[in-house]
N, C-alpha and C positions, 0 to 999 in steps of 0.2 A: 504494500500500500504506500501511497505517496506520503512523504513526511515533510514537515516544514522545519525550519531551523529553531523555532521557538519552543522551549520546553516549559510547561506549566505544572504547578503542583496541585494535585487533586485532593490529597488526603495525607495527613501525618499522624501516626500513632506512636507514642514514645515507648510503648511496652508490648513486645511481641515475642513469642517463643517459637523455636524451630525444633522439629522432631524428625528423627530418622524413621522411615515408615517401611514396613515389610512389603515386598512386591505383591501386587494384586493377582491372586491366582485365578479368579473367576471374573465374570462381568459384573458382579455385585459391587455396590459402592464401597468406599473406604469407611472404616470405623475408627474413630479416635480412641476408643477404649483399648485398641491393640497397640498403642504407641508408647507406652511407658510415660504417661503424662507427668509424672513426678520427676522425670529426669530429662529435661530438654537438652538438646545438643548445643544450643546457642540461644542467647537472649539479646535483644537490642531494640532498635527503632525501625519502624516501617514507614516508607513513603511511597505514595502512588503518584507518578508523574505522567504527563501526556505530551507526546511529540507528534504533531499531525494526527493521524487516525490511530496510532499505536498508543497503548498504555504500558507502563513499566512498574512492576512491583519491586521496590528496592529495599533490601534489608541492610541496615547500616549500623555501625557502632554508635552508641548513644552519645559518646563524648567527642570522638574525633570525626565522626561522619564517614569513616572509611567503609567502602562497600564490601559487604560480606557475600551477597548473592543477588542476582537480578533475574526477574521473570518477565520477559516480554509477553504482552497479551494482545492478540489481534482480534479477538471476539470474546464476548461474555454473554451468557455462559458458554463454556467451551472446554477443551482439554487442557488449556493453560491454567485454568482455575476451576476447581471442583469443590463443592461442599461435601462434608461427610454426612453419613446417614444417621448418626446418633447424637449430634450436637450442632448448635448454631454458632458456636464460638471457634470452630476449627475448620481448616480448609487444606486442600492439597494443591500446591502450585508447581509448575514446571519451570525450573531454573535453567539458564543457559550461560555458558562461559564466554561466548563470542567466538569460539573456535569450532562450533558445531556439536559440542558435547552437551547433553541434557541430562537432568536428573529430576525425580519427583521427590519433594519434601513436604512435610506437614508443618503448618503454622497454626498458632493458636493465640487467642486474646484472653486475658483474665476477666475482661468486662464485656458483657453482651452488647453494650452500646458501641464499643469500639468495633466489634465484629459487624454490627449493623451499618456503621459508617463506612467501613471497608467495602461492604457489599453495594451500598448505594452509590459510592463514588465510581465504581466500575460500571454500574447500570446507567448512571447519568451520562458518563462519557460515551458509551456505545449507543445510547439513545441519540446523542448529538451527532455521532458519526453516521447513523442511519439517516437522520434528517439531511445532513450535508450531501449524502449520496443521492437522495431523492431530489434535492434542489439541483444538483448537477445534471441529473437525467432530464429534468424539466427544462433546463436551460438549453440542452442539446436538442431536445425534441419538443418545442413549445406546442406543436399541434396535438401532442399526445395527452396533454393535460385536460382537465375538465373545462368545458366551455360554458360561459354564462348565457342563459337563455333570457334575452331582454325583450322578447315578444310578448304580446298580450295573450292571455289564455281566453278561451271562449267565455263570454259573459263578464269578463273582468273590466272594471272601469277605473278611471283615475280622477281624482279630485284636485282642482287647481285653485289656490287662493291667490287672487290678484288684487293688490292694494290699489285703490283709486285715490290719486292725490287731488284734493280740493273738491268743492261741491260742483255738480254739473250745471252748466249754464242753460236756463230754460229757453225754449223757442218762443220768440215774441208773439204775444196774443193780440188780435185786433182790438182797438179801442172802440167801444160801442158808439162814442160820440162822432167818430169819423168813419165808421164802417160803411156808411151809405153815401160817402162823398161823391163817388162817380155816378151814383144813381141820381143825386140832386142835380149834378151838372147836365145829365141827359134830359131830365125833366125841364130844366131851365131852357135848354136849347130848343126843345120841342115847343115850349110855350111861346117863345119868341118868334119862331117861324110861322106859327099859326096866326099870330097877330099881324103879320105883314101881308097886306092885301094889295093887289094891283090897283093902281090909280091913286094911292095915298102917298104922294111924294116921290114916287118912282117914275122915271121917264120910260115909257114903253116905246120900242122901235117897231 
C-alpha cells in the first residue's frame, strides 16, 4: 500500500507485557490461559503509529524508547493482530524484523480500558483507510457514484415564497364628476347644429 512520509501517533500505553506463546496446533483460536501469564518475557511501553495506510504496533523501552519489536498491520482484523478467545485484555501480534523474519507473540494489558483503547485505535485507523479508498475510487470513476434525482415525482408540487417590496399601485378609477364629459360635448354639438336654420344669417348660394 502507498505510504506517505508523515508518521502519526494513534495510541500510547505505558504498560504492556509480552509473552512467548506455544504454536497453534489447530485452527482454534489462541488462549491466554496457556501463556504463563505470571511470567512475561518482557514489559514496556506500547505505541501505535500510522504511516499512510499502514499501522505499526511498536513495543519500546519505557525509559529510553528503544525499540524492542514492531508489528506492521495492513488490515484489522487480520492475521497481524488477533484477539484471544478467553480474555479481552490479551492479543497475538505478528512481529517482523525488517529482514523478512516473522514471529507471533502474545501481548497483554493489566487494565481492560487500555486493551479497549488499543482495539479502537486500530479500528478507527482502518475505518479511515477504507473511506480514503472509497473516495479515491469515486474520484477515478465519478459516473459510478450515486446520482441525484432532481426531477419532480408525479403529483409533487413546490411552494415559492416571493416577497413583494412596497404596496401595489392601484389602477386609476374614473371620477364620477367627469365620467360623462365626452357625452356632454356630443350633446352640446348636436344642440347647436339643430338651432342653425337656413336663412338666419347665413348666405345661401
